[in-house]
C-alpha positions as CSV (number, residue, x, y, z in Angstrom):
1,M,22.7,-41.0,-48.1
2,A,23.8,-38.0,-50.1
3,H,24.3,-40.1,-53.1
4,A,20.9,-41.7,-52.7
5,R,19.0,-38.3,-52.3
6,E,20.9,-37.0,-55.3
7,K,20.1,-40.0,-57.3
8,R,16.4,-39.9,-56.2
9,D,15.9,-36.2,-56.9
10,G,18.0,-36.1,-60.0
11,N,20.0,-33.2,-58.5
12,P,23.2,-33.3,-56.7
13,A,22.9,-33.0,-53.0
14,P,24.1,-29.7,-51.5
15,T,27.5,-29.9,-49.9
16,S,27.8,-28.3,-46.3
17,S,30.5,-25.7,-45.9
18,K,31.3,-27.1,-42.6
19,T,32.2,-30.4,-44.0
20,D,33.5,-29.5,-47.4
21,P,37.1,-28.3,-47.2
22,S,37.2,-27.1,-50.8
23,R,34.3,-24.8,-50.2
24,K,35.8,-23.4,-47.1
25,A,39.0,-22.6,-49.1
26,A,37.0,-20.9,-51.8
27,Q,35.2,-18.7,-49.2
28,V,38.5,-17.7,-47.7
29,A,39.9,-16.9,-51.1
30,E,36.9,-14.9,-52.0
31,N,36.6,-12.8,-48.8
32,G,40.3,-12.5,-48.1
33,T,39.7,-13.3,-44.4
34,S,39.7,-16.3,-42.2
35,P,36.2,-17.5,-40.9
36,K,35.1,-16.2,-37.3
37,A,34.1,-18.3,-34.4
38,P,30.3,-18.7,-33.9
39,P,28.9,-15.9,-31.5
40,K,27.4,-16.8,-28.0
41,R,23.8,-15.8,-26.9
42,P,23.9,-12.7,-24.3
43,V,20.2,-12.9,-22.9
44,R,21.1,-14.9,-19.8
45,R,24.0,-12.6,-19.0
46,V,21.8,-9.5,-19.4
47,L,19.0,-10.9,-17.2
48,T,21.5,-11.9,-14.6
49,A,23.2,-8.5,-14.6
50,T,19.8,-6.6,-14.4
51,A,18.6,-8.8,-11.6
52,G,21.7,-8.3,-9.7
53,G,21.6,-4.5,-10.2
54,M,18.0,-4.3,-9.1
55,A,18.8,-6.4,-6.0
56,I,21.7,-4.1,-5.2
57,L,19.5,-1.0,-5.7
58,L,16.7,-2.5,-3.5
59,V,19.1,-3.2,-0.8
60,L,20.6,0.2,-1.0
61,L,17.0,1.7,-1.1
62,I,16.1,-0.2,2.0
63,L,19.3,0.8,3.7
64,L,19.1,4.4,2.7
65,W,15.3,5.1,2.4
66,N,14.2,8.2,4.3
67,W,10.5,9.2,4.6
68,D,11.8,12.7,5.2
69,W,12.1,13.1,1.5
70,F,8.4,13.6,1.5
71,V,8.4,16.2,4.2
72,P,8.3,19.2,1.8
73,L,5.4,17.6,0.0
74,V,3.5,17.0,3.3
75,D,4.2,20.6,4.4
76,R,2.8,22.0,1.1
77,R,-0.3,19.9,1.1
78,A,-1.1,20.5,4.8
79,S,-0.5,24.2,4.5
80,A,-2.9,24.4,1.5
81,A,-5.6,22.4,3.3
82,L,-5.4,24.4,6.6
83,H,-4.8,27.8,5.0
84,R,-1.9,28.5,7.3
85,P,1.8,27.5,7.3
86,V,2.4,23.9,8.5
87,T,5.8,22.3,9.1
88,I,7.1,18.9,10.4
89,A,10.6,18.0,11.2
90,H,10.5,14.2,10.4
91,L,8.0,11.7,8.9
92,H,7.9,8.1,9.8
93,V,5.7,5.5,8.1
94,R,5.3,1.8,9.0
95,L,3.4,0.1,6.2
96,G,1.1,-2.9,6.6
97,L,-2.5,-3.8,6.7
98,T,-2.6,-1.4,9.6
99,T,-0.4,1.5,8.6
100,T,1.1,3.8,11.2
101,V,2.2,7.4,10.4
102,S,4.2,9.6,12.8
103,V,5.5,13.1,12.5
104,D,8.0,14.8,14.8
105,D,7.9,18.5,15.8
106,L,4.6,19.3,14.3
107,Q,4.0,23.1,14.0
108,I,0.8,24.7,12.7
109,H,1.3,28.5,12.6
110,Q,-1.3,31.2,13.1
111,P,-3.5,32.2,10.0
112,E,-3.4,35.6,8.4
113,G,-4.5,38.3,10.7
114,F,-3.3,36.5,13.9
115,E,0.4,36.8,13.4
116,S,0.7,38.9,16.6
117,E,-0.2,35.9,18.7
118,K,2.7,34.8,20.8
119,E,2.1,31.1,20.5
120,L,1.6,28.8,17.5
121,F,-1.9,27.8,16.6
122,A,-1.0,24.2,17.4
123,S,2.1,22.1,18.0
124,A,3.2,18.7,19.2
125,K,6.5,17.0,19.9
126,K,5.2,13.9,18.2
127,A,1.9,12.9,16.6
128,T,1.0,9.3,15.7
129,V,-2.0,7.9,13.8
130,S,-2.6,4.2,12.9
131,V,-5.2,3.4,10.2
132,N,-6.6,0.0,9.3
133,V,-6.0,0.2,5.6
134,W,-7.4,-3.2,4.7
135,R,-10.7,-2.5,6.5
136,Y,-11.0,0.8,4.6
137,I,-10.3,-0.5,1.1
138,T,-12.8,-3.4,1.6
139,H,-15.5,-0.7,2.4
140,K,-16.0,-1.8,6.0
141,G,-15.5,1.7,7.3
142,L,-12.7,3.8,8.7
143,E,-10.9,2.4,11.8
144,I,-8.2,4.3,13.7
145,P,-6.7,1.9,16.2
146,L,-4.4,4.6,17.7
147,I,-4.1,8.3,18.1
148,A,-1.1,9.4,20.2
149,L,-0.1,13.0,20.9
150,D,3.0,13.9,22.9
151,T,2.9,17.4,24.5
152,P,0.2,18.9,22.2
153,K,-0.4,22.6,22.6
154,G,-3.0,24.9,21.1
155,D,-3.9,28.6,21.0
156,I,-7.6,29.1,20.1
157,V,-8.6,32.8,19.8
158,A,-11.8,34.6,18.8
159,L,-11.8,38.4,18.6
160,A,-14.5,40.8,19.6
161,N,-15.3,41.5,15.9
162,G,-16.2,37.9,15.3
163,R,-13.0,36.8,13.6
164,N,-11.3,33.6,14.8
165,N,-8.3,31.5,14.1
166,Y,-10.0,28.1,14.1
167,S,-12.0,28.4,10.9
168,F,-10.1,26.4,8.3
169,T,-11.4,28.1,5.2
170,D,-9.9,30.3,2.5
171,P,-10.9,33.9,3.4
172,N,-10.8,34.8,-0.3
173,A,-12.8,31.8,-1.6
174,K,-16.4,32.1,-2.6
175,P,-18.9,30.3,-0.4
176,A,-19.7,26.8,-1.4
177,P,-23.2,26.1,-2.7
178,A,-25.6,24.5,-0.3
179,P,-25.9,20.8,-0.7
180,Q,-29.0,19.7,-2.7
181,G,-31.4,17.0,-1.4
182,N,-31.2,15.0,1.8
183,T,-27.5,14.4,2.6
184,Q,-26.8,11.6,4.9
185,P,-24.2,12.3,7.6
186,S,-21.0,10.4,7.2
187,A,-20.4,7.5,9.6
188,L,-18.0,8.2,12.5
189,P,-14.7,6.4,12.5
190,K,-14.1,3.6,14.9
191,I,-11.4,4.9,17.3
192,G,-9.3,2.7,19.5
193,D,-6.8,4.1,22.0
194,V,-6.2,7.8,22.4
195,V,-3.0,8.6,24.3
196,I,-2.4,12.3,25.2
197,T,0.6,13.4,27.2
198,N,0.9,16.8,28.8
199,G,-1.6,18.6,26.7
200,D,-2.1,22.4,27.1
201,I,-4.7,24.3,25.1
202,R,-5.3,28.1,25.6
203,I,-8.9,29.3,24.8
204,A,-9.3,33.1,24.5
205,M,-12.8,34.3,23.6
206,A,-13.3,38.1,23.6
207,K,-17.1,38.1,23.6
208,L,-17.2,35.7,26.5
209,K,-14.5,37.6,28.3
210,T,-12.6,34.3,28.6
211,D,-8.9,33.5,28.7
212,M,-8.2,30.1,30.2
213,H,-6.0,27.0,29.8
214,V,-7.3,23.5,29.3
215,L,-4.7,20.9,30.6
216,L,-5.4,17.4,29.5
217,H,-3.8,13.9,29.6
218,T,-5.0,10.3,29.4
219,T,-4.4,7.4,31.8
220,P,-3.9,3.8,30.6
221,P,-6.3,1.0,31.6
222,K,-5.6,-0.8,34.9
223,G,-6.9,-4.3,35.2
224,D,-10.6,-4.3,34.6
225,Q,-10.8,-0.5,34.7
226,D,-10.8,1.4,31.5
227,G,-8.5,4.2,30.8
228,S,-9.6,7.8,31.3
229,I,-9.1,11.3,30.1
230,V,-8.4,14.0,32.7
231,I,-9.0,17.7,32.1
232,D,-8.0,20.6,34.4
233,L,-9.2,24.1,33.8
234,K,-7.5,27.3,35.0
235,G,-7.8,31.0,34.0
236,R,-10.8,33.3,33.7
237,Y,-14.2,32.6,32.2
238,A,-16.9,35.3,31.9
239,Q,-14.7,37.7,33.7
240,A,-14.5,35.5,36.8
241,P,-11.7,33.0,37.8
242,I,-12.3,29.5,36.8
243,T,-10.9,26.2,38.0
244,G,-12.1,22.7,37.1
245,H,-11.3,19.0,37.3
246,I,-13.0,16.7,34.9
247,V,-12.5,12.9,34.6
248,G,-14.2,11.1,31.7
249,G,-14.0,7.6,30.2
250,S,-11.6,6.8,27.4
251,L,-12.7,7.7,23.9
252,L,-12.9,4.0,23.2
253,T,-15.7,3.9,25.7
254,L,-17.2,7.0,24.2
255,T,-17.8,5.2,20.9
256,N,-18.8,1.9,22.5
257,S,-22.6,2.0,23.0
258,A,-22.5,-1.3,24.9
259,R,-20.5,0.3,27.8
260,P,-21.8,3.5,29.7
261,Y,-19.5,6.5,29.5
262,P,-18.6,7.8,33.0
263,I,-18.3,11.5,33.9
264,D,-17.1,13.1,37.1
265,A,-16.7,16.9,36.8
266,R,-16.2,19.7,39.3
267,L,-16.2,23.4,38.3
268,E,-15.8,26.7,40.1
269,N,-16.5,29.9,38.2
270,G,-16.0,32.8,40.5
271,P,-18.4,32.1,43.4
272,T,-20.4,29.6,41.4
273,Y,-19.8,25.9,42.1
274,V,-21.0,23.1,39.7
275,T,-20.7,19.4,39.8
276,L,-21.8,16.8,37.2
277,R,-21.6,13.1,38.0
278,G,-23.0,9.9,36.4
279,S,-22.8,8.1,33.1
280,V,-24.3,8.1,29.6
281,D,-25.1,4.8,27.9
282,D,-24.7,6.1,24.3
283,P,-23.4,9.7,24.3
284,L,-23.0,9.9,20.6
285,H,-26.6,9.1,20.0
286,F,-28.0,11.0,23.1
287,K,-29.4,7.9,24.8
288,G,-29.4,6.7,28.4
289,T,-28.3,9.7,30.4
290,K,-27.9,9.1,34.2
291,L,-26.4,12.4,35.2
292,V,-26.8,14.4,38.4
293,L,-26.1,18.2,38.0
294,H,-25.6,20.4,41.1
295,F,-25.4,24.2,41.1
296,A,-24.6,26.4,44.1
297,G,-23.7,30.0,44.5
298,P,-24.7,33.5,45.7
299,D,-26.8,34.6,42.7
300,M,-28.4,32.6,39.9
301,S,-27.8,35.5,37.4
302,L,-24.1,34.6,37.5
303,L,-25.1,31.3,35.7
304,Y,-25.6,33.2,32.4
305,G,-22.0,32.7,31.3
306,L,-22.1,28.9,31.9
307,T,-25.6,28.2,30.6
308,G,-26.5,31.0,28.2
309,I,-29.8,31.5,29.9
310,P,-30.5,34.9,31.4
311,I,-31.8,34.6,35.0
312,P,-32.8,37.5,37.3
313,Q,-30.9,38.2,40.4
314,T,-31.6,35.8,43.3
315,P,-30.3,35.2,46.8
316,S,-27.9,32.4,47.5
317,Y,-29.0,29.0,46.2
318,S,-28.1,25.3,46.0
319,V,-30.1,23.0,43.7
320,S,-29.6,19.5,42.3
321,G,-31.4,17.5,39.6
322,N,-31.2,15.2,36.7
323,L,-29.6,16.3,33.5
324,D,-31.0,14.7,30.3
325,Y,-30.3,15.6,26.7
326,T,-31.3,14.7,23.2
327,S,-30.2,16.0,19.9
328,A,-32.9,18.8,20.2
329,H,-33.4,19.4,23.9
330,I,-31.5,19.7,27.2
331,R,-33.6,19.1,30.3
332,F,-32.7,19.8,34.0
333,S,-35.5,17.8,35.4
334,N,-36.9,17.0,38.9
335,F,-34.4,19.4,40.5
336,S,-34.8,20.7,44.1
337,G,-33.0,22.8,46.5
338,K,-33.0,26.2,48.3
339,M,-33.0,29.8,47.1
340,G,-32.6,32.2,50.0
341,S,-35.2,31.2,52.6
342,S,-37.4,29.5,50.0
343,D,-37.3,26.0,48.6
344,I,-37.3,25.7,44.8
345,G,-37.8,22.8,42.4
346,G,-39.2,21.8,39.0
347,T,-38.0,21.2,35.5
348,I,-36.3,23.4,32.9
349,A,-36.2,22.4,29.2
350,V,-33.9,24.2,26.7
351,D,-34.0,24.0,22.9
352,P,-30.5,25.2,21.9
353,Q,-31.2,24.8,18.1
354,T,-33.5,27.9,17.9
355,K,-32.2,31.4,17.7
356,P,-32.5,32.7,20.3
357,I,-32.7,29.6,22.4
358,T,-36.1,28.5,23.8
359,V,-36.6,27.8,27.5
360,D,-39.6,26.2,29.1
361,A,-39.6,26.3,32.9
362,N,-42.1,24.7,35.2
363,L,-41.1,25.6,38.8
364,Y,-42.7,25.3,42.3
365,S,-42.0,26.2,45.9
366,H,-43.7,24.6,48.9
367,H,-42.6,27.5,51.1
368,V,-41.6,30.8,49.6
369,D,-40.4,34.2,50.9
370,L,-41.4,36.9,48.5
371,K,-38.2,38.8,49.2
372,D,-36.3,36.0,47.4
373,L,-38.3,36.7,44.3
374,G,-37.5,40.4,44.2
375,G,-35.1,40.0,41.2
376,F,-38.0,38.8,39.1
377,I,-39.7,42.2,39.4
378,G,-36.5,44.2,38.9
379,A,-35.7,44.7,42.6
380,K,-32.6,43.4,44.5
381,P,-33.7,40.2,46.2
382,G,-33.5,39.7,49.9
383,H,-32.4,43.3,50.6
384,E,-34.2,45.8,52.8
385,E,-34.6,49.5,52.1
386,S,-31.2,51.3,52.1
387,K,-30.5,54.0,54.6
388,Q,-30.2,56.5,51.7
389,A,-33.7,55.6,50.5
390,S,-35.2,55.8,54.0
391,T,-34.0,59.4,54.5
392,S,-35.3,60.5,51.1
393,N,-38.5,62.5,50.8
394,R,-39.6,60.3,48.0
395,I,-41.4,57.0,48.5
396,L,-41.7,55.6,45.0
397,P,-38.7,53.5,44.0
398,D,-36.7,55.2,41.3
399,K,-34.1,52.5,40.8
400,P,-34.1,51.4,37.2
401,I,-35.9,48.1,36.6
402,N,-33.2,45.4,36.4
403,V,-34.2,43.0,33.6
404,P,-31.8,40.4,32.4
405,K,-30.6,40.0,28.7
406,L,-34.1,39.2,27.4
407,N,-33.1,39.2,23.8
408,A,-30.9,36.2,24.5
409,V,-33.8,33.9,25.1
410,N,-37.5,33.2,24.4
411,A,-39.0,31.7,27.5
412,H,-42.2,30.5,29.2
413,L,-42.3,30.3,33.0
414,V,-44.9,28.8,35.1
415,Y,-44.4,29.1,38.9
416,K,-46.5,28.0,41.8
417,G,-45.7,28.8,45.5
418,D,-47.9,26.8,47.8
419,R,-47.3,28.9,50.9
420,I,-45.8,32.3,51.3
421,E,-43.7,32.7,54.4
422,N,-43.3,36.3,55.3
423,K,-44.7,38.0,58.4
424,N,-44.8,41.4,56.6
425,M,-46.8,39.9,53.7
426,P,-50.4,38.7,54.2
427,L,-50.4,36.7,51.0
428,D,-51.0,32.9,51.1
429,N,-49.8,31.6,47.8
430,I,-48.6,32.7,44.4
431,V,-49.3,31.5,40.8
432,A,-47.4,33.0,37.9
433,D,-47.5,32.5,34.1
434,I,-44.9,34.7,32.4
435,A,-43.7,34.6,28.8
436,V,-40.7,36.3,27.1
437,Q,-40.8,36.6,23.3
438,D,-38.3,38.7,21.3
439,G,-37.3,40.8,24.4
440,A,-40.9,41.6,25.5
441,I,-42.4,40.3,28.8
442,A,-46.0,39.2,28.9
443,I,-47.4,38.6,32.4
444,N,-50.3,36.3,31.6
445,K,-51.1,35.7,35.2
446,L,-49.6,36.7,38.6
447,N,-52.1,35.8,41.2
448,F,-51.9,35.9,45.0
449,A,-54.4,34.3,47.4
450,V,-55.3,36.2,50.6
451,G,-57.6,34.1,52.6
452,D,-60.8,33.7,50.5
453,G,-59.7,36.7,48.3
454,T,-57.5,37.1,45.3
455,L,-55.0,39.7,44.1
456,G,-54.4,39.3,40.4
457,L,-52.1,41.1,38.0
458,S,-51.7,40.9,34.2
459,G,-49.9,43.0,31.7
460,A,-46.9,43.5,29.4
461,L,-43.5,45.2,29.5
462,D,-42.0,45.9,26.1
463,P,-38.4,47.3,25.9
464,T,-38.0,50.5,23.9
465,A,-35.0,52.8,23.3
466,N,-32.6,54.0,26.1
467,G,-33.5,51.3,28.5
468,Q,-37.2,52.4,28.7
469,F,-40.2,50.1,28.9
470,K,-43.6,50.5,27.4
471,T,-46.0,48.9,29.9
472,H,-49.6,48.3,30.5
473,F,-50.9,46.5,33.7
474,K,-54.2,45.6,35.3
475,V,-54.6,44.6,38.9
476,D,-57.9,43.0,40.1
477,V,-58.6,42.9,43.8
478,S,-61.4,40.6,44.9
479,R,-62.6,40.1,48.5
480,L,-59.3,40.6,50.3
481,S,-59.5,40.3,54.1
482,I,-58.6,43.6,55.8
483,Q,-57.6,41.6,58.9
484,R,-55.2,39.5,56.8
485,L,-53.7,42.7,55.2
486,M,-53.1,44.2,58.5
487,K,-51.8,41.1,60.3
488,A,-48.2,42.4,60.4
489,T,-49.1,45.3,62.7
490,D,-50.6,43.3,65.5
491,T,-52.7,46.3,66.5
492,F,-55.7,46.1,64.1
493,K,-58.6,44.1,65.2
494,G,-61.7,43.6,63.1
495,Q,-63.2,42.2,60.0
496,G,-63.5,43.8,56.5
497,T,-63.1,43.2,52.8
498,L,-61.2,45.1,50.1
499,G,-61.8,44.9,46.4
500,G,-61.5,46.9,43.1
501,H,-59.3,47.5,40.1
502,V,-56.1,49.3,39.2
503,T,-54.9,50.0,35.7
504,L,-51.7,51.6,34.3
505,A,-50.3,52.3,30.9
506,A,-47.0,54.2,30.8
507,T,-43.4,54.3,29.5
508,G,-40.4,54.5,31.9
509,N,-37.6,52.5,33.4
510,S,-38.6,52.5,37.1
511,I,-41.7,52.4,39.3
512,A,-41.4,56.1,39.9
513,S,-41.1,57.0,36.3
514,L,-43.9,54.7,35.2
515,L,-46.3,56.1,37.7
516,G,-45.1,59.6,37.1
517,N,-46.0,59.4,33.4
518,G,-48.8,56.9,33.5
519,N,-52.4,56.8,32.5
520,G,-55.0,54.6,34.1
521,G,-56.9,54.7,37.3
522,V,-57.7,53.3,40.8
523,T,-61.1,52.1,42.0
524,L,-61.1,50.5,45.4
525,V,-63.8,49.6,47.8
526,V,-63.6,48.6,51.5
527,D,-66.6,47.0,53.3
528,H,-66.7,46.8,57.1
529,G,-63.0,47.8,57.6
530,G,-63.0,47.7,61.4
531,D,-61.6,50.2,63.8
532,V,-60.7,53.3,61.8
533,S,-58.5,54.7,64.6
534,A,-56.3,51.6,64.2
535,L,-56.6,51.2,60.4
536,L,-55.5,54.6,59.2
537,P,-52.4,54.9,61.4
538,D,-51.3,51.4,60.3
539,L,-51.9,52.1,56.6
540,M,-50.4,55.6,56.5
541,G,-47.9,55.6,59.4
542,L,-48.6,56.5,63.0
543,K,-47.8,60.2,62.7
544,V,-49.6,60.9,59.5
545,G,-52.6,58.6,60.1
546,S,-53.2,59.9,63.6
547,A,-53.0,63.5,62.4
548,I,-55.5,62.9,59.7
549,L,-57.9,61.2,62.1
550,S,-57.6,64.1,64.4
551,A,-58.2,66.6,61.6
552,L,-61.2,64.7,60.3
553,G,-62.8,64.7,63.7
554,I,-63.7,61.0,63.5
555,P,-64.3,59.6,67.0
556,T,-62.0,57.1,68.5
557,R,-62.9,53.4,67.9
558,S,-65.3,54.3,65.1
559,D,-66.1,51.3,62.9
560,L,-65.4,51.7,59.2
561,K,-68.6,50.7,57.3
562,C,-67.5,51.6,53.8
563,F,-64.6,53.2,51.9
564,I,-64.8,54.0,48.2
565,A,-62.1,55.6,46.0
566,D,-62.6,56.2,42.3
567,M,-59.5,58.1,41.1
568,P,-58.4,58.4,37.4
569,L,-54.7,58.8,36.5
570,R,-53.7,61.1,33.7
571,Q,-50.1,61.9,32.9
572,G,-49.0,61.0,36.4
573,I,-51.7,63.0,38.2
574,L,-54.2,61.1,40.2
575,S,-57.5,63.1,40.4
576,T,-60.7,62.3,42.3
577,N,-64.0,61.3,40.8
578,S,-65.2,60.0,44.1
579,L,-63.9,59.4,47.6
580,L,-66.1,58.3,50.5
581,L,-65.2,57.1,54.0
582,M,-68.2,56.1,56.1
583,T,-68.2,55.0,59.7
584,N,-71.1,54.1,62.0
585,N,-71.8,57.8,62.7
586,T,-69.8,59.9,60.2
587,R,-69.4,60.3,56.5
588,T,-66.2,61.8,55.0
589,L,-65.9,63.0,51.4
590,G,-62.7,64.0,49.7
591,G,-61.4,65.7,46.6
592,G,-58.2,66.9,45.0
593,T,-55.1,65.5,43.2
594,V,-52.1,63.4,43.9
595,N,-49.1,64.3,41.7
596,L,-47.1,61.0,41.4
597,K,-44.4,62.7,39.3
598,S,-43.5,65.1,42.1
599,E,-44.9,62.9,44.8
600,T,-47.0,65.7,46.3
601,L,-50.6,66.0,47.5
602,D,-53.1,68.8,47.0
603,Y,-56.2,67.3,48.7
604,H,-59.1,68.2,51.0
605,V,-61.6,66.2,53.0
606,T,-64.7,67.0,54.9
607,T,-66.4,65.0,57.6
608,R,-70.2,65.2,58.5
609,S,-72.3,63.4,61.1
610,T,-74.8,60.8,59.8
611,S,-77.0,60.9,63.0
612,F,-78.1,63.4,65.6
613,N,-75.3,63.9,68.1
614,I,-73.5,66.6,69.9
615,L,-70.2,66.1,68.1
616,S,-68.5,69.2,66.9
617,L,-66.9,68.2,63.6
618,P,-64.5,70.4,61.7
619,G,-65.2,71.6,58.2
620,R,-62.8,71.2,55.3
621,V,-59.3,69.9,56.0
622,N,-56.5,70.4,53.5
623,I,-53.8,67.8,53.1
624,T,-50.8,69.1,51.1
625,G,-47.1,68.7,50.5
626,P,-44.9,65.6,49.9
627,L,-46.5,62.2,50.1
628,K,-44.1,61.0,52.7
629,S,-44.8,63.7,55.2
630,P,-47.8,65.9,54.1
631,T,-49.0,69.0,55.9
632,I,-52.5,68.7,57.4
633,M,-54.2,72.1,58.0
634,P,-57.8,73.2,58.5
635,G,-59.6,74.9,55.6
636,A,-59.9,78.7,55.7
637,E,-63.8,78.7,55.8
638,I,-65.7,80.3,58.6
639,I,-66.9,77.8,61.2
640,G,-70.7,77.5,60.8
641,R,-73.4,76.0,58.8
642,A,-72.6,78.1,55.7
643,A,-69.0,76.9,56.0
644,A,-70.2,73.3,56.2
645,T,-72.2,73.7,53.0
646,A,-69.2,75.2,51.2
647,G,-66.9,72.5,52.4
648,L,-68.9,69.8,50.5
649,A,-67.8,70.9,47.1
650,I,-66.4,67.5,46.3
651,A,-67.6,64.3,44.4
652,F,-69.7,61.6,45.9
653,P,-69.6,58.0,44.5
654,P,-72.0,57.5,41.6
655,A,-74.2,54.5,41.1
656,L,-72.1,53.2,38.2
657,L,-69.6,52.0,40.8
658,L,-72.1,49.4,42.0
659,P,-70.7,46.5,39.8
660,T,-67.2,47.2,41.0
661,I,-68.4,47.2,44.6
662,Q,-70.2,43.9,44.1
663,F,-67.1,42.4,42.4
664,G,-64.7,43.6,45.1
665,V,-66.6,42.9,48.3
666,G,-69.7,41.0,47.3
667,K,-73.4,41.8,47.1
668,G,-75.4,43.2,50.0
669,S,-72.5,45.2,51.5
670,A,-72.5,48.3,53.6
671,C,-71.1,50.2,50.6
672,E,-74.3,49.4,48.6
673,D,-76.3,50.9,51.5
674,A,-74.0,53.9,51.5
675,L,-74.8,54.7,47.9
676,A,-78.5,54.4,48.6
677,Q,-78.3,56.6,51.7
678,A,-76.5,59.3,49.6
679,D,-79.6,59.9,47.7
680,T,-82.0,59.8,50.6
681,A,-80.0,61.3,53.5
682,P,-77.0,63.2,52.3
683,A,-74.5,64.1,55.0
684,A,-74.8,67.9,54.5
685,G,-78.4,67.9,53.6
686,I,-77.6,68.1,49.9
687,K,-78.1,65.3,47.4
688,P,-75.1,64.4,45.3
689,G,-76.5,66.1,42.2
690,A,-73.7,67.5,40.0
691,T,-71.1,66.4,42.5
692,T,-71.3,62.8,41.2
693,G,-69.3,61.4,38.4
694,S,-66.2,62.9,36.8
695,G,-65.5,66.5,36.1
696,A,-65.5,69.6,38.3
697,A,-67.4,69.3,41.5
698,S,-70.2,71.8,42.3
699,V,-72.6,72.4,45.2
700,Q,-76.2,73.4,44.8
701,P,-77.7,75.9,47.3
702,T,-79.9,74.6,50.1
703,S,-83.4,75.7,51.0
704,R,-82.0,77.8,53.9
705,G,-79.9,80.0,51.8
706,K,-77.0,80.2,49.4
707,A,-73.6,78.7,49.8
708,V,-71.1,81.2,51.3
709,S,-67.9,81.5,49.3
710,Q,-64.7,80.9,51.1
711,K,-62.8,83.9,52.3
712,P,-59.0,83.9,52.8
713,L,-57.7,84.1,56.3
714,S,-54.3,85.2,57.7
715,R,-51.8,82.7,58.9
716,K,-52.6,83.7,62.5
717,Q,-56.3,83.1,62.0
718,V,-55.7,79.7,60.4
719,H,-53.6,78.7,63.3
720,S,-56.3,79.8,65.8
721,V,-59.0,77.8,64.0
722,W,-56.8,74.8,63.9
723,Q,-56.1,74.9,67.6
724,Q,-59.9,75.2,68.3
725,R,-60.7,72.1,66.2
726,L,-58.0,70.0,67.9
727,K,-59.4,70.9,71.3
728,Q,-63.0,70.1,70.2
729,N,-61.9,66.6,69.2
């Protein structure tokens, strides 16, 4: 073939060195060496060696791999995120579609400023978390099938200055800008089993005066029963010992809206006992609450630490009701129970999102003892007058008004008591409408019914400096039955009606200081009051009342036709515009002052006959000294007609009181007649003239002569005159 190709191409065919011996020889001669053997290809050998090496390395890596190599990295990252030192002893990871991570000997140290705490901020012998990675990377949400904590411990502390160790923020970092627009809350993860063994968390809150331990563990499911979380409390809360036992459903049930979450809790905080039992259909979305809450204890004011709602002092109580809550309100609805001798019920709604919190209470009692409500007016409920107070010469209470922490709440209270049960109180029922706003109390309505009459109070009480209160009050008295007012004495018999107005504006911190510094006035009217000899001793005390009756010279069993008192109050001193006491045959006028600051009297009264009789009535009678036990002495005027004239230098009720009389006791009363008779038949033969109205009283001379001025008498003469008048009566 070579010859043929050579012949065809016209060129000699090339000769292969492999087949041409002469050519091989020439190459050897030229190079001076013998030819090498052809080299072999190394690719397969390299690939084989590499694969073998990698296999060996993988086997060694699998055999020698230790996740603890990442422990320093985890420590650094966790410490930076929590702004406090974090250490773990070992790290375990089991990879898969559901990846499980465990750490041993977890220790989270206290942050800066809390190094003096004896315990770590948090620790656990072992902490395990499983995460469904596949569900997360496919954007189906975060699912945590397992959280397990072995012997977790915590130390949560808040100092009195507001600093705490549970704020995981950098103290030196600038505050982050507020998010713009409407941000949607992130979806909660789906949590499976939560296993806690021997948990112990200490909670110390200086402002709450609390230092207690929360012991918790979980129980596994048994048959058809779900697992549960069990919490026990021990220590001190709000300065009082606290113990508690709480059993709740598992956290898997908590996130499962198709299955109600059960709760069974018992709590004792000092003398206060609380239970909460029932279930919540969907606790994470505040739906379907079926909870029964029970409170019991010696004083509702002790509930402030548990509820954050300031309540006045009360007697012992026990109430139960339904607890409902939404994202914006907490309601204790349809509750009922006892408070002292009274029953109590109603609904209380709380809005915890406002600052301060807002409380709306609608309460009622079918039977109420007013002593049980003493705390709502600053008194100590259910307590009688102390022995010390009973031996004091003062009668106005000087105990500071006890008002709860009003700045902690804005509240509106409506209360209705259907029937007042108290033999010492003639009141039939009570209706109250009270509001608290920014620490100030507004009494919109406080009405008491007495038979067909009404006793109504309105006013305000505003806190000022040093525990003082700036107040203004108005009391309206309309058609109160005298017989009902005096029913507790069992001695007064008769009919009669009381009416009028009382006003007060003052600053103080007790009833005594308010009256002792107050401005206002008293206008009261009594129509047909019954037997005066029974009425005055009951009103003023047997000793004082009987002495005044004797001094006035009013006959026994005289019927009270009319009583009018018009007395302005200026700087704690009650003066007299008008004072009239009229019976079926006498008329008594009075004048002078009552000093409410010192609780002393400087008063005088004079009684005159309104018909022809042979009675020998005394002239002017002076009533002086302390309010509790005044001294009653005759005036120093000479007995006789001139003395009678001089004794009338006091004020008689003016006609401008007629509207008040008609409001208080109704139209067509005996007091209206008394005003008319004062102009036509004055008791001392002198028309009211300048003695009516306010200002200094004066007496005009009669047609029979001039008024004789009063001459001072010796103590012996005064005593002699007094004995004569007592004998005449």
